[in-house]
C-alpha positions in Angstrom: 0.0 0.0 0.0 2.9 2.4 0.8 4.2 1.9 -2.8 0.8 2.7 -4.3 0.4 5.7 -2.0 3.8 7.0 -3.1 3.0 6.5 -6.8 -0.3 8.4 -6.3 1.6 11.2 -4.5 4.0 11.5 -7.4 1.1 11.5 -9.9 -0.7 14.3 -8.0 2.4 16.5 -8.5 2.1 16.2 -12.2 -1.3 17.4 -13.6 -0.5 16.1 -17.1 0.2 12.7 -15.7 -3.2 12.7 -14.1 -4.7 13.7 -17.5 -3.0 10.7 -19.1 -4.3 8.4 -16.4 -7.8 9.8 -16.9 -7.6 9.3 -20.7 -6.4 5.7 -20.5 -8.8 5.0 -17.7 -11.7 6.2 -19.8 -10.6 4.0 -22.7 -10.3 1.1 -20.4 -13.8 1.7 -19.0 -15.2 1.7 -22.6 -13.3 -1.5 -23.4 -14.6 -3.3 -20.3 -18.2 -2.0 -20.8 -18.2 -2.6 -24.6 -21.0 -5.3 -24.5 -23.2 -2.8 -22.5 -22.4 0.3 -24.5 -22.6 -1.4 -27.9 -24.5 -4.7 -27.5 -23.6 -7.4 -30.0 -26.5 -8.1 -32.5 -28.4 -11.3 -31.8 -27.1 -14.2 -33.8 -23.7 -12.6 -34.4 -20.9 -15.2 -34.2 -18.1 -12.7 -33.6 -18.6 -9.6 -31.4 -15.8 -7.8 -33.2 -17.5 -7.8 -36.6 -19.2 -4.5 -37.1 -23.0 -4.6 -37.9 -23.5 -3.7 -41.6 -26.7 -2.0 -42.6 -26.3 -2.0 -46.4 -23.8 -2.1 -49.2 -23.9 1.4 -50.5 -20.4 2.9 -50.9 -21.6 6.3 -49.6 -21.2 6.8 -45.8 -24.3 7.9 -43.7 -24.0 11.0 -41.6 -24.5 10.8 -37.8 -28.1 10.5 -36.8 -30.3 9.1 -34.0 -30.1 5.6 -35.5 -26.3 5.8 -36.1 -24.7 8.1 -33.4 -21.4 8.4 -35.2 -22.8 7.7 -38.7 -21.5 4.8 -40.9 -18.4 4.2 -42.9 -18.1 3.1 -46.5 -20.2 0.0 -47.1 -22.6 1.0 -44.2 -20.6 -0.3 -41.2 -21.8 1.3 -37.9 -19.0 3.6 -36.8 -20.1 3.8 -33.1 -20.0 0.0 -32.7 -16.6 -0.1 -34.4 -15.2 2.6 -32.2 -16.4 1.0 -29.0 -15.2 -2.6 -29.8 -12.1 -1.1 -31.5 -11.0 0.1 -28.0 -10.6 -3.6 -27.0 -8.6 -4.2 -30.2 -6.3 -1.3 -29.4 -5.6 -2.5 -25.9 -5.1 -6.1 -27.2 -2.6 -5.0 -29.8 -0.7 -2.6 -27.5 -0.5 -5.0 -24.5 0.3 -8.2 -26.4 2.9 -6.6 -28.8 4.7 -4.7 -26.0 4.5 -7.7 -23.7 6.0 -10.1 -26.2 8.6 -7.7 -27.4 9.7 -6.9 -23.8 10.0 -10.6 -22.9 12.1 -11.3 -26.0 14.2 -8.2 -25.3 14.7 -9.2 -21.7 15.9 -12.7 -22.6 18.2 -11.7 -25.4 19.6 -8.5 -23.8 19.9 -10.3 -20.4 21.8 -13.3 -21.9 24.1 -11.0 -24.0 25.0 -8.7 -21.0 25.4 -11.6 -18.5 27.5 -14.0 -20.5 29.4 -11.5 -22.7 32.0 -12.9 -25.1 30.8 -14.7 -28.3 27.2 -15.0 -27.0 27.1 -11.2 -26.6 28.6 -10.7 -30.1 26.1 -13.0 -31.9 23.0 -11.7 -30.1 24.0 -8.0 -30.6 24.8 -8.5 -34.2 21.4 -10.1 -34.7 19.9 -7.1 -33.0 21.9 -4.7 -35.2 20.6 -6.5 -38.3 17.0 -6.0 -37.3 17.7 -2.3 -36.3 19.2 -1.7 -39.7 15.8 -1.9 -41.4 13.2 0.8 -41.0 10.6 -0.5 -38.6 7.5 0.0 -40.8 9.2 -1.3 -43.9 10.3 -4.5 -42.3 6.8 -5.0 -40.7 5.2 -4.5 -44.1 7.5 -7.1 -45.7 6.7 -9.6 -42.9 2.9 -9.1 -43.2 3.1 -9.3 -47.0 4.9 -12.6 -46.7 2.7 -14.2 -44.0 -0.6 -12.8 -45.3 -2.8 -9.9 -44.1 -4.5 -10.4 -40.7 -4.5 -8.7 -37.3 -2.5 -11.5 -35.7 0.2 -11.2 -38.4 0.3 -7.5 -37.9 0.9 -8.0 -34.1 3.7 -10.6 -34.8 5.3 -8.3 -37.4 5.3 -5.3 -35.1 6.7 -7.4 -32.3 9.4 -8.7 -34.5 10.7 -5.1 -35.2 10.2 -3.8 -31.6 12.2 -6.2 -29.4 15.7 -4.9 -30.4 15.3 -1.6 -28.5 14.4 -3.5 -25.3 17.4 -5.9 -25.8 19.9 -3.1 -26.1 18.5 -1.3 -23.1 18.5 -4.4 -21.0 22.0 -5.4 -22.0 23.4 -2.0 -20.9 21.8 -2.3 -17.5 22.8 -5.9 -17.0 26.4 -5.0 -17.7 26.2 -2.6 -14.9 24.2 -4.6 -12.4 26.2 -7.8 -12.7 29.3 -6.1 -11.2 27.5 -5.1 -8.0 28.3 -6.6 -4.6 25.0 -8.5 -4.2 25.6 -10.4 -7.4 29.1 -11.3 -6.4 27.8 -12.5 -3.0 25.1 -14.7 -4.7 27.8 -16.2 -7.0 30.0 -16.9 -3.9 27.1 -18.7 -2.3 26.9 -21.1 -5.2 23.8 -19.7 -6.9 23.3 -20.9 -10.5 23.6 -18.6 -13.5 19.8 -18.8 -14.1 19.1 -17.9 -10.5 21.5 -15.0 -10.5 20.1 -13.7 -13.8 16.4 -14.1 -13.1 16.4 -13.5 -9.4 19.0 -10.8 -8.9 20.0 -9.1 -12.2 16.9 -8.7 -14.3 14.6 -7.5 -11.5 17.1 -4.7 -10.9 17.4 -3.9 -14.6 13.7 -3.8 -15.6 12.7 -0.3 -14.6 14.1 1.5 -17.7 12.4 -1.2 -19.8 9.0 -0.5 -18.1 9.4 3.2 -18.9 10.1 2.5 -22.6 7.3 0.0 -22.7 4.8 2.5 -21.4 6.0 5.1 -24.0 5.8 2.4 -26.7 2.1 1.6 -26.2 0.9 4.5 -28.3 3.5 4.1 -31.1 2.6 0.4 -31.4 -1.1 1.3 -32.0 -0.1 3.9 -34.7 2.1 1.3 -36.5 -0.7 -1.3 -36.4 -3.2 1.3 -37.6 -0.9 2.2 -40.5 -0.6 -1.4 -41.6 -4.4 -1.8 -41.4 -4.8 1.4 -43.5 -2.5 -0.2 -46.1 -4.9 -3.2 -46.2 -2.5 -5.5 -44.4 -4.3 -5.7 -41.1 -7.8 -6.7 -40.0 -10.4 -7.6 -42.7 -13.0 -5.0 -43.7 -15.7 -4.8 -41.1 -13.5 -5.8 -38.1 -13.6 -3.5 -35.1 -10.2 -1.9 -35.5 -9.5 1.8 -35.6 -6.9 1.5 -38.4 -9.4 -0.5 -40.4 -12.1 2.2 -39.9 -9.7 4.9 -41.2 -8.9 2.6 -44.1 -12.6 2.5 -45.0 -12.6 6.3 -45.0 -9.7 6.8 -47.4 -12.1 7.4 -50.4 -13.9 10.1 -48.5 -11.0 12.1 -46.9 -11.7 14.9 -49.5 -15.4 14.7 -48.8 -17.9 15.0 -51.7 -17.9 17.1 -54.8 -18.3 20.7 -53.7 -18.4 19.8 -50.0 -15.0 18.7 -48.6 -16.4 18.2 -45.1 -19.4 16.1 -46.1 -18.1 12.9 -44.5 -15.8 14.4 -41.8 -17.0 11.8 -39.3 -15.4 8.9 -41.2 -11.9 10.3 -40.6 -12.1 12.6 -37.6 -13.7 10.2 -35.1 -11.3 7.2 -35.5 -8.4 9.6 -36.0 -9.3 11.4 -32.8 -9.5 8.2 -30.8 -6.1 7.1 -32.0 -4.7 10.6 -31.1 -6.1 10.5 -27.6 -5.0 6.9 -27.0 -1.4 7.7 -28.0 -1.5 10.9 -26.0 -2.7 9.1 -22.9 0.1 6.5 -23.0 2.7 9.2 -23.7 1.7 11.1 -20.7 1.7 8.0 -18.5 5.1 7.1 -19.9 6.4 10.5 -18.9 5.0 9.9 -15.4 6.6 6.4 -15.2 9.9 7.9 -16.2 9.7 10.6 -13.5 8.7 8.0 -10.8 11.0 5.1 -11.7 14.1 7.0 -12.8 16.1 8.0 -9.7 17.9 10.7 -11.6 14.6 12.6 -11.9 14.3 12.7 -8.1 17.6 14.3 -7.6 
């Protein structure tokens, strides 16, 4: 409780951090209450498939029947936005979680053992870092086939090197400390020293980077969906909703703002989601980084 109380005290000193906490908390509430806010139509086999009310290419403006209007091909935008919140959390948490675990293992092993193991693992990391993230992700998805799962795997595949390099640097420092020397003198195994003593004391910078990466991961996944490499049409995904709006970004002839809702609403959701995580990431850095307390 004292740790949580200290974190809350730190947050109260930073109004922008509280704003980020409020934004992400609001999105989390929408995700949890999605079945209540936007009930799944009777007989639907997948709650993430947006209800379709026709096949006309022209979107429908917001009305009482469709609060946010519809996208191209008459997909209900409100339903897609609500259930897309769950998709956004799923993508962010799974991709960052998998990338962080891989980075911890590779960076931890490289820093702890050094020598040829360090050389091989770091050169592998350099090879991945040599490619532009979005370009390599596009190539991976193009080879494996368009789908939301393949998008997550591809983004994870280009995200772990930053964690590995960060962990390696911290492990190189922590493994020289007295408590590690004492554990080794007591006969502790390499695995116990690494996972019990070194990595727990090297993970705080990784947590800061992970919180800051949540938003960028969602942007990358949305970009791939916009290119047609992500979720299929009609799936509740914010990037997919923007993809459905690309023919209407310029509006209609003589009225450039005719279908503003197809672009602005999902775009605003992505903006706020990324902003919230960035503000929380700044708060995590201030709380966990001891240099910020000096």
